[in-house]
N, C-alpha and C positions, 0 to 999 in steps of 0.2 A: 459636600452634601453627604449626609449619613444615609446609608442604604438600610432599608428595612427588609426583614425576611417574611415572605408570604408565598405560598404555592398557588400556582394558577389553577383554575377548575380542572384542566385536563391533567395537571400533575397530581392533583388530589386523587383523580380516578387511577392514575397509574400507581400511586401510593398505596391505594387499597389492594391492588393486585400484588404489590410487593409484600404487604402484610397479610396476605391470604394464606390458604393452606399448602400451596405448591412449594416444594422444596427448591425448585429451579424456576427462577423468573427472568425473563428477558424483555428488556425495553428496546425496541427498534424504532427507527425513524430517521428524519432529517437531521441535518446539522444544527447545533445550538438550540435544541429543543428542551434541554434540561435533564436528559437521561443520565449523564455522569454525575450531575449535582445530586440527583435524587439517591443514586446508589451509594455514593460516598456518604451521604447523610445517613443512609440506612446502616452502613457499616459502622459508622461512628456511634450511632445510637445503640446498636447491639453491643459495642464494646463497653460503652458506659453503663450498660445493664449488668454486665458480667465482669466482676473484679478478676484480674489476672488471666483474663481470656486472651486469645491470640487470633488475629484476623489478617487476610492476605488480600492484596489487590494486585492482579497481574495484568500485564500487557505483553505482547510479543516482544517489543524491543524496550530495553531498559531506558535508553535515552528519551523515548516517547513518554513513557510513564513518569519519568523525572520532570520533563517539562510541562506536561499537561495535567498531571495529578498532584505530584509532590509539591511543586512550586507555584501551582495555579489553583486547581479546583479544591484540594484539601484545606489549605489555609483559608480560602473563601468561605467554604462551608462552615469551618470553625468560627469564623468571624461573624457570619450572618446567623447561623442556626444554633450555635453554642456559644454565645458571647460570655466572656468571663471564664470559660473552661480553659485551663492552662494545659499545654502539652509540650513535650520535648522531642525535638526531631534529631535522631542520630543520623548524621550525614556520612558515616563511615559504612555502616550496614544497611542504612536506609530504612528506618522504621520510627514510628511515632509512639511515645508512651504517654497515656492518659493518667490523671490522678489517682485512679483506682488500680493502677498497675497493669491495665489492659494494653496490648501492643497491636499496632496496625502496621504490617510489613508491606513494603512495595518492591516489586521484582519484575525483571523482564525475562521471559522464557528463552530468549535467544542467547543470553549469556550463561554458558554452561556452569561456570565456576559459582557465580552468584546464585543461579537457579538451583544448583545442587545443595547450597547452603540452606536456602529458604525451604526447599522441599524435603529437607531433613527434619522439619518441625511439623506439628499438627495444628490445625486451625479449626475454629468454630464457624468461620465465614469465609467464603472465597468469592471474590468479585473479579470477573473477567472483563476488562475494559477493551472496547473495540475488538470483540471476539471474531469479527470477520477476517482478522489478520492472524488468528491463532490456529495452527494446524490441529486437527482432531486428535492426533496422538499426543501432542503436548497438553491439550485440554485433559485427556484421560489421565495422564500422569499426575498432573496437578491435583486432580479430584481425589486421588488416593490419599491426599493429606487432609481431607475434610473429616477429621477424626477426633478433635478435642472435645472432651466431655466436661462442660462447665455449667454452673448454675447462675441464673439471673435473679435479681431481687425486684419484686413487684409488690408495692404497698405492704412492705414488711415481711412477705412471704417469699420463700425460695422455691424455685422449680427449675428443671433442666432448660437450658437454652438450645432450641432445636437448630440443627445444622442447617445452613442455607447457602445457596449459590446464586449470585446475581450475574447478569450478562448485559452488555449493551452493544449497539453496533449501528452504523449506517448500513442499511441492508445491502448485501452482495447479490450475486446471482442465486436463482433457485437450485443450483447445483450444490451450494454450500451446505456443510453439515448443519448449521444453525436453522436453516429453512426446513430441512428434513425433520429435524428433531422437535423444533417448536411450532412449526406451522403444519407440516404434514403428520406429525407425531409418529414418525418411523425412526428405527434405529439406523443412524447414518452408516453403519458397517454392514449389518445383516440386511437391511432394507425391510425388516419385519416390523409390524406394529409394535410400538412401546408397551412393555408389560404394564407400566403404571402411568398411562398418558396424563392423568390428573396431576402428577408431580411436576409437569412442564407447563408453565404459564407464560404468556407473552402479552404485550400491550404496545400499540403503536402510538407514538407521540411526535409531532412535527414542529418545526420552527414557527408556523403560523399559530400554534397553541401557546407559544411562549413570547408573543409580540412585545409585551411590556418589559421584557429583559433583554432584548436585543437592540442593536443600533438601527435607527430608522431606515437606513439605506441597505441594511444587510439582506432583507428579503428580496429587495430589488435586484441586488447583485446576484443572488441565487436564481432568480427568475430570468436572467439574461444568459444563463449557462446553457450548454448543449443539452439536447434532450436526454442523453444518458446521464449527465451530471444532475439535472433537475429531478429526474426520476429518483435518484438515490438520496441527494442531499437536500431537496426541497419537498418532495412528495413522499419521501420515505418508503419507497416501494422496492420490492425484490425484482432484480432483473431477470429477463428470460435467460434460461440456461442455454448458452450457445454451444452446440456439439462441436467438439474438436477445436476449441478456441486455443489460440497459441499464447495469447496474452490476456490476462484477466484483470479486472479492477483490484482484486485482492493482492495479485502480485505486485502491481505498481504502488498501491496504497501502503502495503506493509513496509516497503523499503524507501518510501518517499522522505526526502529531507525538507523538513518544514521550517528549520531555524536558519537556513541559508549557510550553515557552516559546513565546509568541505575540506578535506585534507589537501596538502600540497599536491599539485599535479606534475606527473611525470611527462605527460604529453597531452596536448589539446589540439583537436582538429575541428574544421568546419566542413560539414558534409553538404553538398549541393546536388539536388535532383532537378534537371531543367525540364521545361515544357516548351512548346513552340510559341510562347507569347512574344508579341512584338511590342515595340515602345509606343506605338500609336493606338492600336486597337487590340486589347487584351481581355476585354470583359468576359468572353466566352471561353478563354483558354484556361487550362489548369494552372494553379499556383506553382511557383518555383520553390521547392523545398530547400530551406536553408537552416541547418541546426548546428549548434556547437555542442561538443561533448569532450570530456577529458578523462584520462586514466589517472587515478589517484595513486599515491604512494602505498595505499592499503590494497591495491590490486583491483579495486572496484571502478567501474565507469560511472561518471556523473554527467547527466544530461543537463547542460548549463542554461541554454536559451534556444528558443524557436523564433527565428526571424523570417519565417516563411512569407513571401510576398507575391502578388499577382501583378507582374510588371514585365517590361521588355529587358533585353540584355543590359542596356545603359544603366537602368535603375537597379536590377538585382545584382549586377556586378558590384555596384557601390555598396548595397546592403551586405553582401556576403564579405567584401574586404573590410567594411567597418566592423562587422562581427569579429573577423579575423584580428584586427587591431585591438578591439575592446577587450577581448579575452587573451591577448598575447599568444595567439595560436601558433602551432608549428607548421601546419600545412592546411590547405584546402584540399578536399577529397571529392572525387568523382568517379563514376563507373567507367571502365575502360571502353566497352563496345557501344554503349548507349549515351553518347553526348560527352564523353570525357574530354575529347580534343576541342570541342566548342566551349565547354566550361572553362578549360585552361586558357583559351583565347580571351573569353569575356573577363576572366580574373586578371589576366596580365594587362589588359587594356585599362582596367579600372585601377590596377595597382601593380606596376611593372615589378618583376622579379619576386613576386610572391610565390613561395613554395607550393607546388601542386603535386598531389600524389593520385595515381590512378589505381583503383581497386578493381579486382575482378570477382564478380558474383553473378550467379545465375539469373537470368531475366525473369523466370517464373516468380510471381510475387510471393507465393506461399513458400516456395523452395528456398527463396533468398532469406525469408524472414524466420524460417523454422529453426535454423541453428541457434538462434539468440533467445529462443523461448526459454530454454533451460537456464541461461544466464539470468534472466529476470526472475525466475522462480528462486534461484539461489541467492538473490540479492546481489549479484554481481553488476547489475545496472540499476542506478537509482536516479529518480528524477528530483532535481533541485527545485522545488516548487510545483506549481501545477501548469500543465500544458494541455488544456482541454481538447483542442482540435487534434493535436499529435496523439493524444491518448485514444480519442475516438477512432482514429485510423488503426492504431495498434489493436485494439480490442476487436476490430472487424476482421482480423486474419484468423483463419481456421485452416484445419488440416485439408478441408476440401475446397478452399477457394477463399478469395477476398469478398466479403459480403457487405462492405461499405458502399457509399454513394459514389462520390468523387474519387479520382485517383489518389492513391495515398502517397502524394509527394513529400509530405513532412516525415512519414514513417520511412520512406525510401532514403531521404537524406540521413536520417539517423542510423539506418542500416549501413550506409556507406562509412559513417564514422565508426561504427562497431566493427565492421569488416577490417578497418585500418588499425583500430585499437586492440583487437582480438584476432590476429591473422591466422592463428592455429585453428580457430573455429571454422573457417571457410577454406582452409587449405585443401586443395583436391587430394584425394587419396591416391597413393601410388598404386599402379597395377602390379600385382605380384608377377615376378619374371616367368615368362613362359618356359616350361620344361624342355630341356635340350635332348633331342633323340640321340641315344647312344648307339652307334652302328654295331650291328651284330656281325658274326662271322659269315652268316648266309648272305646278308645284304652287301657285304664287302666283296664277296665272290660274284654276287649278281651284277655289280657294276663293272666287272672286268670284261 
């Protein structure tokens, strides 16, 4: 079936904002609402208007822009919105050339070498895709390259092409720079009111506004997600800023592995966090946290599977050991002082001679989670796919306490994995040696 190109009514409203007087335009809202399609289309239109112009589409990670834009949205937009317009894609330096000599460059800001090459050029348009993942300092650096002066041709007349910056995102928390800049209209660094607030426009567009272009069951899938996920990916709303949050959606989303590809593993472990559930009646008990994670040859940890279950020892023992076999794990991990011996007994009953490791971590929920916050921020821990319930628990950890509802058994199981895979992070600090008193002549005589 041949697809035809037609903007939805809401997309037409969004397009009017994109074509308005503001220099900076952000489209925010839920997943699959057409934000990326619109902005890629606008970049291409601007490129076709100005011969030999240069334009850039940035995302924080190059692998993400390659998969989502270069190999998916960009060719789709060309096929539907610009049929018959040929282009050449350079897969060495990753840019597309249009018939009039205009170029559209694709780059990830996480790759220093590639980013340095792209940021050595000047552009007439810059588009930040999924800007919730882009640090403000990286954004500011890229914006210094919005400096190319070119002319566009309209009805035979030539006039300067105004510089433009486009942004899109599934809205993060209200603490993010994008909320401050586009919604509150304040400078993210100085917290002062923007000098030129009219130059920053935004528009909300959600998947419900794009029903005709998404699969029938997609909205149903979104509606069954957790409240946190629905708010962001279905309702397109900015989350409340949680003071002192140890793990944020932006940390997790920035480094998420969406294509399932992971490096070879050096070590894989299964973390188990037990509760008091029995085999017969466990409806009112906490779930048994069971999570698999591995340390890759690249030095990063990959969260592979969450098999958490609410069941008694006979059942969860089989679940944990099945996970162990499925991932060809090296060990099952439990905490020493709080259930370690019991976990080992259950595991050995379910699968004799399974390697079991006990880790030592402080029992305070926040204290035991805090050392791993920096690892998430640095991209040293990456989720392979989505783990909604686990991520709900992680984002409820704050510096002043755990603010989630139920006990964070999934997160605890993951923390046992991380403690085993990154032992130096939780290694107790050695107390400095106490100074040895040197006897003086007076003290020597006093002892006589």
